[in-house]
N, C-alpha and C positions, 0 to 999 in steps of 0.2 A: 504494499498500500504505500503510494506516494506522500511524502510528508506536505503537509498544507501549512504555507507558512503565514497564512493569514489569520490562523488559530493565535499566532504571535499577539498583530496587531490586537484580536478581540481581547485576548488577556492583560494587554497593556490598557484598551480602553476603560476595562473593568476597575483595573487598579488606580486609574488617575485622579481619583479624588481621598484613597486612601492616605493619609497623613502617615502612616509608620515608615520608618524609613526603609526595612527592609522589602516593603511592598512598593515604595518608590524607586528603589533601585531594581527592583525585578520589573517594574513598567517601562523604566528607561531601557534596560538591556532588551526587554521584548521588543519595544517599537523600533531599536537602534538593527536586531537583525531581520526585521520584517524590511525596513528598509534597506538594507545590504543587499539582503539576497533578491531581491525586487531591482534594485539597480544593476546588479551581479549578472542577471539574467539580462538584462537591457544591452549589458555593454558586451556579454559573449554574443548576442545577436548584431549587435554592430560590427562584429570582428575583433573587439579588444583581444589581445592575447594574455591568458592569466599567467602571472609569474608564479613560479615556483615557492617564492616566499614573501611575506608580507603584503599578502594581498588586499587586504582593507585598507591600508596606506595606500596602495599602488591605486588601487580602483578609484578611491575620491581624490588624490592626484591628476588621473588620467581626466575624469571630469572636471575637474576646477581647469583643466588646460584646453576641453571641448571648446569647439567653435561654437555650438548651438549654447544660446544663453540659459536653457532650461535645463541642461544636462550640468551647464558649469554651476547653475544655482544650486542643483542636487549635491553637487561635489561639494560645496560650501557647508551646506545643512549636513550632510553625511560625515566631514569630516569633524564638524563641532559636537555631534552625538557621538562620533567614535573618541574624541577625546574626554567627554564627559562620563561618556559608560567607562573607560578605562581609568579615570580617574576616581572613580566610586569603587573599582575594584581592587586598587592598590590600597584606598584607604582602609581597607579590611583584610 
């Protein structure tokens, strides 16, 4: 059975108003991975070559350097989410 990344977005949406720290970290993580996998699929369809290492950073950098303004904005937002997500992981 294929994994449905939309489930991550549904969980993030359900947790968005829960003020507990763990719930907020889970919310951010689920939202991040939903956006990441959606963008990764789009980039692959646009013939982006997935590197063997640092895929997350490389994906957001590729988006930020893209000529399409929407892809560029997605790269900026994705990079911010990446930073926030990994900051919260390193704090605990």
